KOLDRENNU-153447 format. One record per residue (C-alpha): x, y, z. Coordinates in steps of 0.5 Angstrom, whole numbers, plus 500, padded with zeros to 3 digits. Each point is the difference from the previous one (the first is absolute). Example, Ala and Ser with C-alpha at 12.3 -4.5 7.8 and 13.67 -1.06 7.14 Angstrom:
2
525491516502507498
// end
This chain:
87
764492165506496497500493501508499503502493502506496502504496495498494504493501499501499492502493502496499506493503497501500493492499499498506504504504496498498494493501502501507503503501493495498496494503504503507501504501494505503504508497501502497506507503502505495503505502505507497501503501506496506501501503494496500494502495495494498495493502498496494498493501496495496496502499493493504498503506504507500497497500493495506502506503502504499494495502496499506503508502500500498492494505500503506503506499496496500494496507502507503502503498493493504497501506504507500498498500493495506501506504504504499494495502495500493497492500499496499494493503498494497501499498492507497500498496506494497497503498494505496503495497504496498494506498497502496506493496501500499492494505498
// end
């Protein structure tokens, strides 16, 4: 169940909101005049989410390359890897 707080709680109960974000690794949704306005989360949760998005973008790019026939043989791949690592 998402944690939803009024905007005044961000000012009045900052410590409790921060503690929740760190303990549960989930965002707290802040409302303004009863309407969703912000999502507050810990830096660790943000970094994890951001990293996951980057990974999904890379996986999608790879799937698009496969779909477009932009592939190399296993031998070519190993040659590129060995060249890259200096062997």
